N, C-alpha and C positions, 0 to 999 in steps of 0.2 A: 379544915377548910376555913379560911378567914372571911370576915364580912367585907362587903364592898367599901372602898375608901369614900369618905364623906368630908366635906369642909366643916369647919366650926365644931370639931369633935376632939375631945381629949384622948390622945393615944398614949397608953402606958400599959405594962412596963416594957422595958427593953426586951426584944425578942418576939413581941406580939406580931401576928401575921394578919395581913389584909389582902384583898384582891383589887387590882386596878387594871382596866383594859385587858382582862384575860390573863394577867400575870400575878402570881403570889409574891408579895414583898414582906420583908422582915424588918421590924422597927430597930433602928440604931439609937435614936435619940428621942425620948419622950417629949411630947409637945402638943399644942392645940393646933389642929390643921386649919388651913384657910386656902381660898382660891389662889392659885399661883404656886402653891406648895405641894402639888401633886407628886406622887412617888417618882414619876419619870423626870421631874424637874429638881428633885432634892436628894442627890446621892449621899449627902452627909447625914440625912435623916432616915432614908429607906434604902435597903439593898434587896436585890432579887434573891428570893429564897431558893435554896438548893432543892427543896421539896415542892414540886409543882403539882402534886397529886390532887389537891383540892380543886384545881381548875377543871380537871377531867370530870370530877363529880358534879361541879356546878354546871358544866355544859350538858351533862346527862340530865340534870334537873330541868334545865331550860328546854331541852328536847321533849321531855315528858310534859312540861307545861304547855308547849305548843300543841301536843296531841290532845290536851284537855280543852283547848280553846273552843269557844262557841262557834259553830259553823255559821258563817255570815253569808248573806245573799250575794250572788254574783251578778245580779241585774240592777245594781245601784250605780249612781254617777260618781261616787266617791271611792277613794282607795287609800289604804294605809301603807306608807312606804318607809323603809328604814332611813333614819337620819345618818348622813355620811359626812357631816361637817359643814354643810350649807343647806339652807332651806330650798326645797324643790319648787319648781314652778307651780303656782296655784295652791301653795300651802295656805291653809285657812289660819289667818292671824287676826288679832285684835290690837289695834294701835292705841296705846295709852300715852300719857303725856311725855314720858321719857323713854319708853321702850315698847316693843311689840311682843305680845305673847302668842304662841302658836299652839293650835290644838295638837296634842300628842298623847301617847299612851305607852305603857311598859308592863312587863311581867313583874308582879310582886305578890308574894304570899299565896302562890298557887293559882292566881287569876291574872287577868289583864285589865288594868285600870286606867281610865282617862285622866289627863292632867294638862299641864301647860309646859311648853318648852321655851326657854330663854336662849336665843341664839348667841347672846353675848358670852355665856359660859358653857354652851353646848350641853345642857342638862335638862332633864324633865322632872317636874315637881308634882307630886301626887299626895293627896291626903289619904291616910289609912290608919284606922285604929286610934284616932286622936293625935297622930303625929304626922310629920311631913317626911315623905320618902323622896330621896333624890337619886335619880337613875341616870347612868351614863349611856346606856343603850336603850333606845326607844324608837318609836315610829311616829311619823307626822301624817296628819290627815290632809289629803289633796283633793280638791274639787273645783270645778269651774265656778266662777263667782255667781253666775245666773242659775246655778243648780242647787243652791241651798239657801236657807234662811233661818234666823233665830226667832223663836216664838216665846213670848212672855207667858209664864204660868206659875202655879204654885203646886201643881200635881200633874205629872205627865200622863196620868190616866185620862185627863180631861183634854188632852191635845188631839186635835183632829188633823193629823198629818203623818208623814213618814219619818219616824225617828231614826237618827243616825246611831247605829250601834257602835259604842266605844270600846266594848270589851265584855268581860264577865267576871263574876265572883268565882271563887274556887269551887263552888257547888254548881256552877253553870248559870246562875242568875244573870240575865243580861244587864249591862250598864250602859247608860246613855250620856252623851256629851252635853254639858250645860255651861252657861256663862253666869258667873256670880259677881256681884259688885261689893266692893269694900272701899268706903270713902271715895266713891266715884271712879275707882280703878277696877277694871274688869279682869277677872281671873277665870281660867277654864277649870271646870270640875266635873262631877259625875252625879248621877241620880239613877234610880231604878223604879220600877212599878210597885215595889214593896215598901216604898217610903214616900212621904210628901215633903221631904227635905232634899236639898242639894248640898254637896260637900266639896270643899276645895282646900288647898294648902296655902299657908302664909306664915312666914316667920317661925318655921320649925314646928308648926302645929296644924292640925286639921280643924277646919271651921265648918259650920253648917248655916244655911240660910233657908228661909221659908219661901221667899220670892226669887225667881231666877228666870233665865231664858234657856230653852232647850233647842238643840240643833236638829233641824229637819232637812230632808232633801226633796227636791221637786221632780 
């Protein structure tokens, strides 16, 4: 079973297999990937593999992860919806100078982790284990504007409010949605009651901050 295709990655040797949009591809020409060079767009670099068995196993893994998902309350004003190519109405976003980042989450490493989605490239960016994970399949958080608010804090155990559940670690530990700032640019990340830090991804790495804003619902 091949890993998921990612941009800015050196792919070698010839014959290497990866997965993209539910299909296994085989490498024809070693190269360093970039946006616009997805396997579906570069028939001279990638070809569809005759062996698609890995996709079956990956889908079974995803189904198992879904069964492990933390049970979320059904009496909340927000909802996580699959991203299908355009942002749904009332998707929670943060407008920065050049682009808007949206609250998103995806299955990684046996859990469900919050991060941010960039509509320009239709991907979700999540910090995990010191690295940046880039996900092609993800969910977006939807909520009416008057039903949520960001609360400044340095430890969510001190927050007097209803925390928005963003997902969970592989062991079931709840993860919460937070907003982290880097050089006045806001990124969406995660935190938990087991830490006084928040974590977000930027430039292929996971970063941590002590001061952040956590998302709550009204």
